[in-house]
N, C-alpha and C positions, 0 to 999 in steps of 0.2 A: 503494499500499499503505500503511494506516495505521501509526500508532505502535504500537498493540495487535497488529497482525498480524506487526509486525517482531519486537516482544519475543517472542511466542508461538514464532515462528519460531527465533528465538536460544535460547530454553528448550528446544526440542526438539531441537536441534543439541547443546547442552550436554548433555542427559540422554543422547543416543546416544553423545556421547563419553565421558562417564563410565562407562558400561556397558562400552564397549570397553576402556577403560582395565582395568576391573576383570576383564575376562576374560582380558585379556593377563597381568595378574599371576597370576590363578588358573593359567593354563596354565604360566608359568614357574615358578612355586611346585611345582605337580604334577611337572613333568617333573624338576625339579631334586632333588625330595625322593627320587627312585629312588637317584640317585649319591649324594648325601649320606648316606643311610641306608646304602648298601653301602660306602661310604669310612670312615663312622664304625665300622661293624662290623669291618672290616678293622684299623683303627688300635687299637680297644680289645682286639681278640683277635690282636695283632700277631705274636706268636711261633708260635701255631698255624696262622695264616692262612699266615705265611711259610713253615713247613714244608709245608704243603699245596701251595703254589704251587712249591717247589722240587722236589717229586715231579712236578709237570707240567712241569719244565724252564725256570721262570721264576726267574731269579736275584734275590738280594736288591735290587741297585739298581733293577731292573725293576719289583720288586713295590712298593718304596717310590714311585717314580714314578707308578704305578698309583693308589695311595693319594692321592697329592699331586694328581693329575689329578682324581680323582672328587671330592675334596673342594674343590679350587681351581676348577675349572670349573663344580661344581655351585653353589657360593657365587655365582660371576659369573653363572650365569643367573638363579639366584633373586633378587639383587639388581639385576640390569639393567646392571651396570659391567661392561663389554666382553662383555656378553652374546653377541655374534655370535662373537667369538672363542672363548668357552667352549662355545657350541653347536658350532662346528666340531670343537674340539677332543673334546667328548662323542662327536659323530658318527663321527669317526676311531676312537676308541676302540671304540665299538659294532661297526664293520666289522671291526677287526682282531680283537676278542675273538670274533666271530661265526665268522669264517675260520679261527682258530687253535685254538679250543677248543670249539666247538659244532658238532662235525661228526657226532655219533653220533646220527643222527635216531631211532634205534631206543630210546634212552633217554628218558624221560619229562622227567628233570630237564635235558635240553638242548634241550628245544623252547622 
């Protein structure tokens, strides 16, 4: 293999790795955006959201933990710092939310 062939092969590999890194970053940002938006919305409308959650039987400490989880784990996934731990936390949060609150399939808002 000549030097030019090796250089071309390395350039192709670098390009593929660069595209893969960009795709992973885009995926992390898009996934975390859902949770960051919702956490920020709950935090900025704290009093009203806390009352709505209390009506569903969610106490204030659990509501605060929910906001902290959405913002903290969302940032974790977005930045890539402890991304797996953040992803596991968000996954468990989604499972718990689905099983406890999204059980009325006749309601379009819960699908």
